[in-house]
N, CA, C and O atoms as a Tripos MOL2 file, in Angstrom:
@<TRIPOS>MOLECULE
protein
  288   287    72     0     0
PROTEIN
NO_CHARGES

@<TRIPOS>ATOM
      1 N          33.4190   44.8250  192.1160 N.3       1 MET1
      2 CA         34.6660   44.4770  191.4500 C.3       1 MET1
      3 C          35.2970   43.2760  192.1610 C.2       1 MET1
      4 O          35.4730   43.2990  193.3790 O.2       1 MET1
      5 N          35.6260   42.2570  191.4240 N.am      2 ALA2
      6 CA         36.2280   41.0510  191.9780 C.3       2 ALA2
      7 C          37.6860   41.3090  192.3550 C.2       2 ALA2
      8 O          38.3980   42.0630  191.6910 O.2       2 ALA2
      9 N          38.1000   40.6660  193.4300 N.am      3 THR3
     10 CA         39.5060   40.7260  193.8430 C.3       3 THR3
     11 C          40.0860   39.3250  193.7690 C.2       3 THR3
     12 O          39.3660   38.3550  193.5300 O.2       3 THR3
     13 N          41.3660   39.2280  193.9710 N.am      4 ARG4
     14 CA         41.9960   37.9070  193.9030 C.3       4 ARG4
     15 C          41.5610   37.0120  195.0580 C.2       4 ARG4
     16 O          41.8340   35.8120  195.0460 O.2       4 ARG4
     17 N          40.8850   37.5820  196.0560 N.am      5 TYR5
     18 CA         40.4290   36.8050  197.1970 C.3       5 TYR5
     19 C          38.9980   36.2930  197.0350 C.2       5 TYR5
     20 O          38.5310   35.5110  197.8630 O.2       5 TYR5
     21 N          38.3010   36.7170  195.9960 N.am      6 ASP6
     22 CA         36.9400   36.2410  195.7550 C.3       6 ASP6
     23 C          36.9740   34.7810  195.3270 C.2       6 ASP6
     24 O          37.7850   34.3860  194.4900 O.2       6 ASP6
     25 N          36.0880   33.9910  195.9090 N.am      7 ALA7
     26 CA         36.0080   32.5810  195.5340 C.3       7 ALA7
     27 C          35.3660   32.4620  194.1520 C.2       7 ALA7
     28 O          34.4970   33.2490  193.7780 O.2       7 ALA7
     29 N          35.8200   31.4580  193.4120 N.am      8 GLN8
     30 CA         35.2940   31.2260  192.0720 C.3       8 GLN8
     31 C          35.0770   29.7320  191.8820 C.2       8 GLN8
     32 O          35.6650   28.9130  192.5880 O.2       8 GLN8
     33 N          34.2300   29.3870  190.9240 N.am      9 GLY9
     34 CA         34.0000   27.9800  190.5900 C.3       9 GLY9
     35 C          33.4430   27.2120  191.7630 C.2       9 GLY9
     36 O          32.5790   27.7100  192.4850 O.2       9 GLY9
     37 N          33.9400   25.9780  191.9620 N.am     10 VAL10
     38 CA         33.4170   25.1300  193.0350 C.3      10 VAL10
     39 C          33.6820   25.7170  194.4160 C.2      10 VAL10
     40 O          32.9650   25.3990  195.3650 O.2      10 VAL10
     41 N          34.7010   26.5680  194.5460 N.am     11 GLN11
     42 CA         34.9930   27.1840  195.8390 C.3      11 GLN11
     43 C          33.9540   28.2300  196.2200 C.2      11 GLN11
     44 O          33.9130   28.6640  197.3720 O.2      11 GLN11
     45 N          33.1190   28.6390  195.2800 N.am     12 ALA12
     46 CA         32.0940   29.6420  195.5500 C.3      12 ALA12
     47 C          30.7090   29.0130  195.7010 C.2      12 ALA12
     48 O          29.7200   29.7400  195.7920 O.2      12 ALA12
     49 N          30.6150   27.6930  195.7310 N.am     13 GLU13
     50 CA         29.3270   27.0240  195.8550 C.3      13 GLU13
     51 C          28.8970   26.9860  197.3190 C.2      13 GLU13
     52 O          29.7100   26.7470  198.2130 O.2      13 GLU13
     53 N          27.6220   27.2210  197.5450 N.am     14 PHE14
     54 CA         27.0910   27.1960  198.8980 C.3      14 PHE14
     55 C          26.4760   25.8420  199.2070 C.2      14 PHE14
     56 O          26.0220   25.1320  198.3100 O.2      14 PHE14
     57 N          26.4690   25.4950  200.4840 N.am     15 GLU15
     58 CA         25.8680   24.2470  200.9360 C.3      15 GLU15
     59 C          24.3600   24.3330  200.6850 C.2      15 GLU15
     60 O          23.7180   25.3000  201.0950 O.2      15 GLU15
     61 N          23.7910   23.3240  200.0130 N.am     16 PRO16
     62 CA         22.3460   23.3350  199.7880 C.3      16 PRO16
     63 C          21.5980   23.4550  201.1190 C.2      16 PRO16
     64 O          21.9170   22.7530  202.0790 O.2      16 PRO16
     65 N          20.6210   24.3290  201.1730 N.am     17 GLY17
     66 CA         19.8350   24.5190  202.3930 C.3      17 GLY17
     67 C          20.4210   25.5180  203.3660 C.2      17 GLY17
     68 O          19.8850   25.7020  204.4590 O.2      17 GLY17
     69 N          21.5230   26.1750  202.9860 N.am     18 SER18
     70 CA         22.1630   27.1300  203.8980 C.3      18 SER18
     71 C          21.7500   28.5730  203.6110 C.2      18 SER18
     72 O          22.2560   29.5000  204.2420 O.2      18 SER18
     73 N          20.8360   28.7630  202.6660 N.am     19 ASN19
     74 CA         20.3870   30.1180  202.2890 C.3      19 ASN19
     75 C          21.5500   30.9970  201.8320 C.2      19 ASN19
     76 O          21.5400   32.2100  202.0430 O.2      19 ASN19
     77 N          22.5510   30.3780  201.2060 N.am     20 GLY20
     78 CA         23.6910   31.1350  200.6900 C.3      20 GLY20
     79 C          24.5920   31.6980  201.7720 C.2      20 GLY20
     80 O          25.3100   32.6690  201.5350 O.2      20 GLY20
     81 N          24.5660   31.0950  202.9690 N.am     21 GLU21
     82 CA         25.3780   31.5970  204.0850 C.3      21 GLU21
     83 C          26.6110   30.7450  204.3770 C.2      21 GLU21
     84 O          27.5700   31.2320  204.9750 O.2      21 GLU21
     85 N          26.5950   29.4720  203.9610 N.am     22 VAL22
     86 CA         27.6900   28.5570  204.3000 C.3      22 VAL22
     87 C          28.2080   27.9250  203.0200 C.2      22 VAL22
     88 O          27.4410   27.3660  202.2360 O.2      22 VAL22
     89 N          29.5200   28.0180  202.8120 N.am     23 LEU23
     90 CA         30.1070   27.3890  201.6350 C.3      23 LEU23
     91 C          29.9660   25.8740  201.7280 C.2      23 LEU23
     92 O          29.9130   25.3060  202.8190 O.2      23 LEU23
     93 N          29.9060   25.2380  200.5730 N.am     24 LYS24
     94 CA         29.8050   23.7840  200.4930 C.3      24 LYS24
     95 C          30.9470   23.1860  201.3080 C.2      24 LYS24
     96 O          32.0850   23.6490  201.2300 O.2      24 LYS24
     97 N          30.6360   22.1590  202.0870 N.am     25 ASN25
     98 CA         31.6510   21.5920  202.9700 C.3      25 ASN25
     99 C          31.4510   20.0980  203.1210 C.2      25 ASN25
    100 O          30.3600   19.5810  202.8770 O.2      25 ASN25
    101 N          32.5060   19.4020  203.5250 N.am     26 GLN26
    102 CA         32.4720   17.9500  203.6410 C.3      26 GLN26
    103 C          31.6170   17.4780  204.8050 C.2      26 GLN26
    104 O          31.1870   16.3240  204.8260 O.2      26 GLN26
    105 N          31.3630   18.3490  205.7720 N.am     27 LEU27
    106 CA         30.5780   17.9700  206.9340 C.3      27 LEU27
    107 C          29.0790   18.1390  206.7070 C.2      27 LEU27
    108 O          28.2710   17.6870  207.5180 O.2      27 LEU27
    109 N          28.7060   18.7890  205.6050 N.am     28 GLY28
    110 CA         27.2960   19.0120  205.3160 C.3      28 GLY28
    111 C          26.6540   20.0380  206.2350 C.2      28 GLY28
    112 O          25.4310   20.0620  206.3770 O.2      28 GLY28
    113 N          27.4580   20.8800  206.8580 N.am     29 ILE29
    114 CA         26.9400   21.8970  207.7720 C.3      29 ILE29
    115 C          26.2180   22.9730  206.9720 C.2      29 ILE29
    116 O          26.7340   23.4700  205.9710 O.2      29 ILE29
    117 N          25.0130   23.3280  207.4270 N.am     30 LYS30
    118 CA         24.1970   24.3200  206.7370 C.3      30 LYS30
    119 C          24.0480   25.6130  207.5370 C.2      30 LYS30
    120 O          23.7150   26.6540  206.9710 O.2      30 LYS30
    121 N          24.2890   25.5570  208.8330 N.am     31 SER31
    122 CA         24.1120   26.7060  209.7230 C.3      31 SER31
    123 C          25.4320   27.4620  209.8850 C.2      31 SER31
    124 O          26.4750   26.8630  210.1490 O.2      31 SER31
    125 N          25.3700   28.7880  209.7220 N.am     32 LYS32
    126 CA         26.5730   29.6060  209.8980 C.3      32 LYS32
    127 C          27.1190   29.4780  211.3150 C.2      32 LYS32
    128 O          28.3300   29.3890  211.5170 O.2      32 LYS32
    129 N          26.2160   29.4710  212.2940 N.am     33 THR33
    130 CA         26.6400   29.3400  213.6920 C.3      33 THR33
    131 C          27.3310   28.0070  213.9300 C.2      33 THR33
    132 O          28.3720   27.9480  214.5840 O.2      33 THR33
    133 N          26.7500   26.9360  213.3970 N.am     34 GLU34
    134 CA         27.3700   25.6100  213.5520 C.3      34 GLU34
    135 C          28.7320   25.5670  212.8620 C.2      34 GLU34
    136 O          29.6720   24.9730  213.3910 O.2      34 GLU34
    137 N          28.8490   26.1910  211.6820 N.am     35 MET35
    138 CA         30.1340   26.2300  210.9820 C.3      35 MET35
    139 C          31.1560   27.0380  211.7870 C.2      35 MET35
    140 O          32.3160   26.6380  211.8950 O.2      35 MET35
    141 N          30.7330   28.1620  212.3460 N.am     36 ASP36
    142 CA         31.6420   28.9620  213.1740 C.3      36 ASP36
    143 C          32.1790   28.1280  214.3300 C.2      36 ASP36
    144 O          33.3720   28.1740  214.6300 O.2      36 ASP36
    145 N          31.3000   27.3630  214.9800 N.am     37 HIS37
    146 CA         31.7350   26.5210  216.0990 C.3      37 HIS37
    147 C          32.6670   25.4010  215.6340 C.2      37 HIS37
    148 O          33.6690   25.1190  216.2920 O.2      37 HIS37
    149 N          32.3520   24.7710  214.5250 N.am     38 ALA38
    150 CA         33.1990   23.6900  213.9980 C.3      38 ALA38
    151 C          34.5790   24.2150  213.6410 C.2      38 ALA38
    152 O          35.5870   23.5660  213.9210 O.2      38 ALA38
    153 N          34.6270   25.4010  213.0190 N.am     39 GLU39
    154 CA         35.9170   25.9900  212.6600 C.3      39 GLU39
    155 C          36.7050   26.3820  213.9000 C.2      39 GLU39
    156 O          37.9220   26.2060  213.9340 O.2      39 GLU39
    157 N          36.0340   26.9120  214.9210 N.am     40 ALA40
    158 CA         36.7170   27.2980  216.1610 C.3      40 ALA40
    159 C          37.2990   26.0730  216.8610 C.2      40 ALA40
    160 O          38.4220   26.1190  217.3630 O.2      40 ALA40
    161 N          36.5320   24.9680  216.8960 N.am     41 ARG41
    162 CA         37.0440   23.7340  217.5160 C.3      41 ARG41
    163 C          38.2550   23.1990  216.7480 C.2      41 ARG41
    164 O          39.2410   22.7830  217.3570 O.2      41 ARG41
    165 N          38.1840   23.2100  215.4110 N.am     42 ALA42
    166 CA         39.3000   22.7150  214.5960 C.3      42 ALA42
    167 C          40.5380   23.5760  214.8010 C.2      42 ALA42
    168 O          41.6510   23.0570  214.8920 O.2      42 ALA42
    169 N          40.3470   24.8830  214.8730 N.am     43 LEU43
    170 CA         41.4760   25.7890  215.0920 C.3      43 LEU43
    171 C          42.0970   25.5490  216.4690 C.2      43 LEU43
    172 O          43.3210   25.5120  216.5950 O.2      43 LEU43
    173 N          41.2680   25.3870  217.4990 N.am     44 ALA44
    174 CA         41.7830   25.1400  218.8510 C.3      44 ALA44
    175 C          42.5950   23.8450  218.8940 C.2      44 ALA44
    176 O          43.6690   23.8070  219.4940 O.2      44 ALA44
    177 N          42.0850   22.7830  218.2590 N.am     45 ARG45
    178 CA         42.8300   21.5090  218.2220 C.3      45 ARG45
    179 C          44.1650   21.6800  217.5070 C.2      45 ARG45
    180 O          45.1880   21.1650  217.9580 O.2      45 ARG45
    181 N          44.1530   22.4020  216.3960 N.am     46 THR46
    182 CA         45.3670   22.5870  215.6120 C.3      46 THR46
    183 C          46.3960   23.4090  216.3820 C.2      46 THR46
    184 O          47.5740   23.0550  216.4230 O.2      46 THR46
    185 N          45.9510   24.5010  216.9910 N.am     47 VAL47
    186 CA         46.8710   25.3390  217.7690 C.3      47 VAL47
    187 C          47.4640   24.5340  218.9100 C.2      47 VAL47
    188 O          48.6700   24.6030  219.1490 O.2      47 VAL47
    189 N          46.6340   23.7630  219.6270 N.am     48 ASP48
    190 CA         47.1230   22.9420  220.7280 C.3      48 ASP48
    191 C          48.1920   21.9710  220.2370 C.2      48 ASP48
    192 O          49.2290   21.8050  220.8790 O.2      48 ASP48
    193 N          47.9380   21.3370  219.1090 N.am     49 SER49
    194 CA         48.8910   20.3840  218.5440 C.3      49 SER49
    195 C          50.2090   21.0620  218.1670 C.2      49 SER49
    196 O          51.2870   20.5330  218.4360 O.2      49 SER49
    197 N          50.1120   22.2280  217.5460 N.am     50 LEU50
    198 CA         51.3280   22.9280  217.1120 C.3      50 LEU50
    199 C          52.1160   23.4870  218.2880 C.2      50 LEU50
    200 O          53.3460   23.4840  218.2660 O.2      50 LEU50
    201 N          51.4200   23.9650  219.3140 N.am     51 VAL51
    202 CA         52.1060   24.4850  220.5020 C.3      51 VAL51
    203 C          52.9210   23.3800  221.1610 C.2      51 VAL51
    204 O          54.0230   23.6260  221.6520 O.2      51 VAL51
    205 N          52.3880   22.1770  221.1720 N.am     52 ARG52
    206 CA         53.1030   21.0460  221.7760 C.3      52 ARG52
    207 C          54.3020   20.6000  220.9240 C.2      52 ARG52
    208 O          55.2430   20.0010  221.4450 O.2      52 ARG52
    209 N          54.2680   20.8890  219.6290 N.am     53 LYS53
    210 CA         55.3150   20.4230  218.7230 C.3      53 LYS53
    211 C          56.5920   21.2490  218.8190 C.2      53 LYS53
    212 O          57.6860   20.7110  218.6520 O.2      53 LYS53
    213 N          56.4690   22.5380  219.0830 N.am     54 PHE54
    214 CA         57.6230   23.4370  219.0580 C.3      54 PHE54
    215 C          57.9370   23.9660  220.4500 C.2      54 PHE54
    216 O          57.0330   24.2390  221.2390 O.2      54 PHE54
    217 N          59.2300   24.1100  220.7450 N.am     55 ASP55
    218 CA         59.5970   24.7300  222.0140 C.3      55 ASP55
    219 C          60.0010   26.1800  221.7690 C.2      55 ASP55
    220 O          60.0330   26.6420  220.6280 O.2      55 ASP55
    221 N          60.3090   26.8920  222.8490 N.am     56 GLU56
    222 CA         60.5850   28.3340  222.7350 C.3      56 GLU56
    223 C          61.8590   28.6590  221.9570 C.2      56 GLU56
    224 O          62.0560   29.8080  221.5600 O.2      56 GLU56
    225 N          62.7130   27.6870  221.7350 N.am     57 SER57
    226 CA         63.9520   27.9600  220.9940 C.3      57 SER57
    227 C          63.8140   27.6910  219.4890 C.2      57 SER57
    228 O          64.7510   27.9260  218.7250 O.2      57 SER57
    229 N          62.6430   27.2000  219.0730 N.am     58 HIS58
    230 CA         62.4520   26.8800  217.6590 C.3      58 HIS58
    231 C          62.4770   28.1440  216.8040 C.2      58 HIS58
    232 O          61.8430   29.1440  217.1400 O.2      58 HIS58
    233 N          63.2110   28.0900  215.7030 N.am     59 ARG59
    234 CA         63.2230   29.1970  214.7300 C.3      59 ARG59
    235 C          62.3170   28.7980  213.5780 C.2      59 ARG59
    236 O          62.6090   27.8570  212.8410 O.2      59 ARG59
    237 N          61.2210   29.5190  213.4320 N.am     60 PHE60
    238 CA         60.2350   29.1600  212.4230 C.3      60 PHE60
    239 C          60.7240   29.4690  211.0160 C.2      60 PHE60
    240 O          61.4380   30.4430  210.7770 O.2      60 PHE60
    241 N          60.3150   28.6090  210.0970 N.am     61 THR61
    242 CA         60.6970   28.7390  208.6970 C.3      61 THR61
    243 C          59.4290   28.8590  207.8440 C.2      61 THR61
    244 O          58.3130   28.6900  208.3350 O.2      61 THR61
    245 N          59.6240   29.1480  206.5920 N.am     62 ALA62
    246 CA         58.4940   29.1970  205.6580 C.3      62 ALA62
    247 C          57.8190   27.8270  205.5820 C.2      62 ALA62
    248 O          56.5970   27.7500  205.4550 O.2      62 ALA62
    249 N          58.5940   26.7570  205.6580 N.am     63 ASP63
    250 CA         58.0150   25.4060  205.6500 C.3      63 ASP63
    251 C          57.1020   25.1820  206.8620 C.2      63 ASP63
    252 O          56.0660   24.5260  206.7520 O.2      63 ASP63
    253 N          57.4930   25.7300  208.0110 N.am     64 ASP64
    254 CA         56.6430   25.6330  209.2030 C.3      64 ASP64
    255 C          55.2950   26.3080  208.9460 C.2      64 ASP64
    256 O          54.2460   25.7460  209.2610 O.2      64 ASP64
    257 N          55.3240   27.4950  208.3820 N.am     65 VAL65
    258 CA         54.0950   28.2360  208.1080 C.3      65 VAL65
    259 C          53.2220   27.4600  207.1240 C.2      65 VAL65
    260 O          52.0030   27.4090  207.2880 O.2      65 VAL65
    261 N          53.8270   26.8610  206.1140 N.am     66 CYS66
    262 CA         53.0600   26.0390  205.1660 C.3      66 CYS66
    263 C          52.4170   24.8590  205.8880 C.2      66 CYS66
    264 O          51.2790   24.4950  205.5910 O.2      66 CYS66
    265 N          53.1370   24.2630  206.8310 N.am     67 GLU67
    266 CA         52.5840   23.1510  207.6110 C.3      67 GLU67
    267 C          51.3950   23.6180  208.4490 C.2      67 GLU67
    268 O          50.4050   22.8980  208.5790 O.2      67 GLU67
    269 N          51.4890   24.8140  209.0120 N.am     68 PHE68
    270 CA         50.3800   25.3630  209.8020 C.3      68 PHE68
    271 C          49.1120   25.4220  208.9630 C.2      68 PHE68
    272 O          48.0360   25.0360  209.4210 O.2      68 PHE68
    273 N          49.2430   25.9040  207.7450 N.am     69 HIS69
    274 CA         48.0900   26.0470  206.8730 C.3      69 HIS69
    275 C          47.5060   24.7060  206.4660 C.2      69 HIS69
    276 O          46.2880   24.5660  206.3490 O.2      69 HIS69
    277 N          48.3660   23.7220  206.2510 N.am     70 ARG70
    278 CA         47.8760   22.3810  205.8960 C.3      70 ARG70
    279 C          47.1960   21.7110  207.0870 C.2      70 ARG70
    280 O          46.2650   20.9240  206.9170 O.2      70 ARG70
    281 N          47.6660   22.0300  208.2910 N.am     71 ALA71
    282 CA         47.1450   21.3860  209.5110 C.3      71 ALA71
    283 C          45.7020   21.7670  209.7900 C.2      71 ALA71
    284 O          44.9460   20.9510  210.3160 O.2      71 ALA71
    285 N          45.3080   22.9670  209.4560 N.am     72 CYS72
    286 CA         43.9110   23.3900  209.6990 C.3      72 CYS72
    287 C          43.0880   22.7760  208.6480 C.2      72 CYS72
    288 O          41.8730   22.9720  208.6220 O.2      72 CYS72
@<TRIPOS>BOND
     1     1     2 1
     2     2     3 1
     3     3     4 2
     4     3     5 am
     5     5     6 1
     6     6     7 1
     7     7     8 2
     8     7     9 am
     9     9    10 1
    10    10    11 1
    11    11    12 2
    12    11    13 am
    13    13    14 1
    14    14    15 1
    15    15    16 2
    16    15    17 am
    17    17    18 1
    18    18    19 1
    19    19    20 2
    20    19    21 am
    21    21    22 1
    22    22    23 1
    23    23    24 2
    24    23    25 am
    25    25    26 1
    26    26    27 1
    27    27    28 2
    28    27    29 am
    29    29    30 1
    30    30    31 1
    31    31    32 2
    32    31    33 am
    33    33    34 1
    34    34    35 1
    35    35    36 2
    36    35    37 am
    37    37    38 1
    38    38    39 1
    39    39    40 2
    40    39    41 am
    41    41    42 1
    42    42    43 1
    43    43    44 2
    44    43    45 am
    45    45    46 1
    46    46    47 1
    47    47    48 2
    48    47    49 am
    49    49    50 1
    50    50    51 1
    51    51    52 2
    52    51    53 am
    53    53    54 1
    54    54    55 1
    55    55    56 2
    56    55    57 am
    57    57    58 1
    58    58    59 1
    59    59    60 2
    60    59    61 am
    61    61    62 1
    62    62    63 1
    63    63    64 2
    64    63    65 am
    65    65    66 1
    66    66    67 1
    67    67    68 2
    68    67    69 am
    69    69    70 1
    70    70    71 1
    71    71    72 2
    72    71    73 am
    73    73    74 1
    74    74    75 1
    75    75    76 2
    76    75    77 am
    77    77    78 1
    78    78    79 1
    79    79    80 2
    80    79    81 am
    81    81    82 1
    82    82    83 1
    83    83    84 2
    84    83    85 am
    85    85    86 1
    86    86    87 1
    87    87    88 2
    88    87    89 am
    89    89    90 1
    90    90    91 1
    91    91    92 2
    92    91    93 am
    93    93    94 1
    94    94    95 1
    95    95    96 2
    96    95    97 am
    97    97    98 1
    98    98    99 1
    99    99   100 2
   100    99   101 am
   101   101   102 1
   102   102   103 1
   103   103   104 2
   104   103   105 am
   105   105   106 1
   106   106   107 1
   107   107   108 2
   108   107   109 am
   109   109   110 1
   110   110   111 1
   111   111   112 2
   112   111   113 am
   113   113   114 1
   114   114   115 1
   115   115   116 2
   116   115   117 am
   117   117   118 1
   118   118   119 1
   119   119   120 2
   120   119   121 am
   121   121   122 1
   122   122   123 1
   123   123   124 2
   124   123   125 am
   125   125   126 1
   126   126   127 1
   127   127   128 2
   128   127   129 am
   129   129   130 1
   130   130   131 1
   131   131   132 2
   132   131   133 am
   133   133   134 1
   134   134   135 1
   135   135   136 2
   136   135   137 am
   137   137   138 1
   138   138   139 1
   139   139   140 2
   140   139   141 am
   141   141   142 1
   142   142   143 1
   143   143   144 2
   144   143   145 am
   145   145   146 1
   146   146   147 1
   147   147   148 2
   148   147   149 am
   149   149   150 1
   150   150   151 1
   151   151   152 2
   152   151   153 am
   153   153   154 1
   154   154   155 1
   155   155   156 2
   156   155   157 am
   157   157   158 1
   158   158   159 1
   159   159   160 2
   160   159   161 am
   161   161   162 1
   162   162   163 1
   163   163   164 2
   164   163   165 am
   165   165   166 1
   166   166   167 1
   167   167   168 2
   168   167   169 am
   169   169   170 1
   170   170   171 1
   171   171   172 2
   172   171   173 am
   173   173   174 1
   174   174   175 1
   175   175   176 2
   176   175   177 am
   177   177   178 1
   178   178   179 1
   179   179   180 2
   180   179   181 am
   181   181   182 1
   182   182   183 1
   183   183   184 2
   184   183   185 am
   185   185   186 1
   186   186   187 1
   187   187   188 2
   188   187   189 am
   189   189   190 1
   190   190   191 1
   191   191   192 2
   192   191   193 am
   193   193   194 1
   194   194   195 1
   195   195   196 2
   196   195   197 am
   197   197   198 1
   198   198   199 1
   199   199   200 2
   200   199   201 am
   201   201   202 1
   202   202   203 1
   203   203   204 2
   204   203   205 am
   205   205   206 1
   206   206   207 1
   207   207   208 2
   208   207   209 am
   209   209   210 1
   210   210   211 1
   211   211   212 2
   212   211   213 am
   213   213   214 1
   214   214   215 1
   215   215   216 2
   216   215   217 am
   217   217   218 1
   218   218   219 1
   219   219   220 2
   220   219   221 am
   221   221   222 1
   222   222   223 1
   223   223   224 2
   224   223   225 am
   225   225   226 1
   226   226   227 1
   227   227   228 2
   228   227   229 am
   229   229   230 1
   230   230   231 1
   231   231   232 2
   232   231   233 am
   233   233   234 1
   234   234   235 1
   235   235   236 2
   236   235   237 am
   237   237   238 1
   238   238   239 1
   239   239   240 2
   240   239   241 am
   241   241   242 1
   242   242   243 1
   243   243   244 2
   244   243   245 am
   245   245   246 1
   246   246   247 1
   247   247   248 2
   248   247   249 am
   249   249   250 1
   250   250   251 1
   251   251   252 2
   252   251   253 am
   253   253   254 1
   254   254   255 1
   255   255   256 2
   256   255   257 am
   257   257   258 1
   258   258   259 1
   259   259   260 2
   260   259   261 am
   261   261   262 1
   262   262   263 1
   263   263   264 2
   264   263   265 am
   265   265   266 1
   266   266   267 1
   267   267   268 2
   268   267   269 am
   269   269   270 1
   270   270   271 1
   271   271   272 2
   272   271   273 am
   273   273   274 1
   274   274   275 1
   275   275   276 2
   276   275   277 am
   277   277   278 1
   278   278   279 1
   279   279   280 2
   280   279   281 am
   281   281   282 1
   282   282   283 1
   283   283   284 2
   284   283   285 am
   285   285   286 1
   286   286   287 1
   287   287   288 2
@<TRIPOS>SUBSTRUCTURE
     1 MET1         2 RESIDUE 1 A MET
     2 ALA2         6 RESIDUE 1 A ALA
     3 THR3        10 RESIDUE 1 A THR
     4 ARG4        14 RESIDUE 1 A ARG
     5 TYR5        18 RESIDUE 1 A TYR
     6 ASP6        22 RESIDUE 1 A ASP
     7 ALA7        26 RESIDUE 1 A ALA
     8 GLN8        30 RESIDUE 1 A GLN
     9 GLY9        34 RESIDUE 1 A GLY
    10 VAL10       38 RESIDUE 1 A VAL
    11 GLN11       42 RESIDUE 1 A GLN
    12 ALA12       46 RESIDUE 1 A ALA
    13 GLU13       50 RESIDUE 1 A GLU
    14 PHE14       54 RESIDUE 1 A PHE
    15 GLU15       58 RESIDUE 1 A GLU
    16 PRO16       62 RESIDUE 1 A PRO
    17 GLY17       66 RESIDUE 1 A GLY
    18 SER18       70 RESIDUE 1 A SER
    19 ASN19       74 RESIDUE 1 A ASN
    20 GLY20       78 RESIDUE 1 A GLY
    21 GLU21       82 RESIDUE 1 A GLU
    22 VAL22       86 RESIDUE 1 A VAL
    23 LEU23       90 RESIDUE 1 A LEU
    24 LYS24       94 RESIDUE 1 A LYS
    25 ASN25       98 RESIDUE 1 A ASN
    26 GLN26      102 RESIDUE 1 A GLN
    27 LEU27      106 RESIDUE 1 A LEU
    28 GLY28      110 RESIDUE 1 A GLY
    29 ILE29      114 RESIDUE 1 A ILE
    30 LYS30      118 RESIDUE 1 A LYS
    31 SER31      122 RESIDUE 1 A SER
    32 LYS32      126 RESIDUE 1 A LYS
    33 THR33      130 RESIDUE 1 A THR
    34 GLU34      134 RESIDUE 1 A GLU
    35 MET35      138 RESIDUE 1 A MET
    36 ASP36      142 RESIDUE 1 A ASP
    37 HIS37      146 RESIDUE 1 A HIS
    38 ALA38      150 RESIDUE 1 A ALA
    39 GLU39      154 RESIDUE 1 A GLU
    40 ALA40      158 RESIDUE 1 A ALA
    41 ARG41      162 RESIDUE 1 A ARG
    42 ALA42      166 RESIDUE 1 A ALA
    43 LEU43      170 RESIDUE 1 A LEU
    44 ALA44      174 RESIDUE 1 A ALA
    45 ARG45      178 RESIDUE 1 A ARG
    46 THR46      182 RESIDUE 1 A THR
    47 VAL47      186 RESIDUE 1 A VAL
    48 ASP48      190 RESIDUE 1 A ASP
    49 SER49      194 RESIDUE 1 A SER
    50 LEU50      198 RESIDUE 1 A LEU
    51 VAL51      202 RESIDUE 1 A VAL
    52 ARG52      206 RESIDUE 1 A ARG
    53 LYS53      210 RESIDUE 1 A LYS
    54 PHE54      214 RESIDUE 1 A PHE
    55 ASP55      218 RESIDUE 1 A ASP
    56 GLU56      222 RESIDUE 1 A GLU
    57 SER57      226 RESIDUE 1 A SER
    58 HIS58      230 RESIDUE 1 A HIS
    59 ARG59      234 RESIDUE 1 A ARG
    60 PHE60      238 RESIDUE 1 A PHE
    61 THR61      242 RESIDUE 1 A THR
    62 ALA62      246 RESIDUE 1 A ALA
    63 ASP63      250 RESIDUE 1 A ASP
    64 ASP64      254 RESIDUE 1 A ASP
    65 VAL65      258 RESIDUE 1 A VAL
    66 CYS66      262 RESIDUE 1 A CYS
    67 GLU67      266 RESIDUE 1 A GLU
    68 PHE68      270 RESIDUE 1 A PHE
    69 HIS69      274 RESIDUE 1 A HIS
    70 ARG70      278 RESIDUE 1 A ARG
    71 ALA71      282 RESIDUE 1 A ALA
    72 CYS72      286 RESIDUE 1 A CYS
């Protein structure tokens, strides 16, 4: 049974040569392990950038959360 979180259309296409393990991506990554590492590096860079942007007195807003999602 499909849920609202199931990918559909172009979002459900796999990278050619990935044996159906890696979604189509701009980097052309075919290996799940390589994709996991690329995503971990991107997340670490994004978190580092965001941690530097806000201080401990910042009150987060919905706009901040939207920015977080766009940043990754």
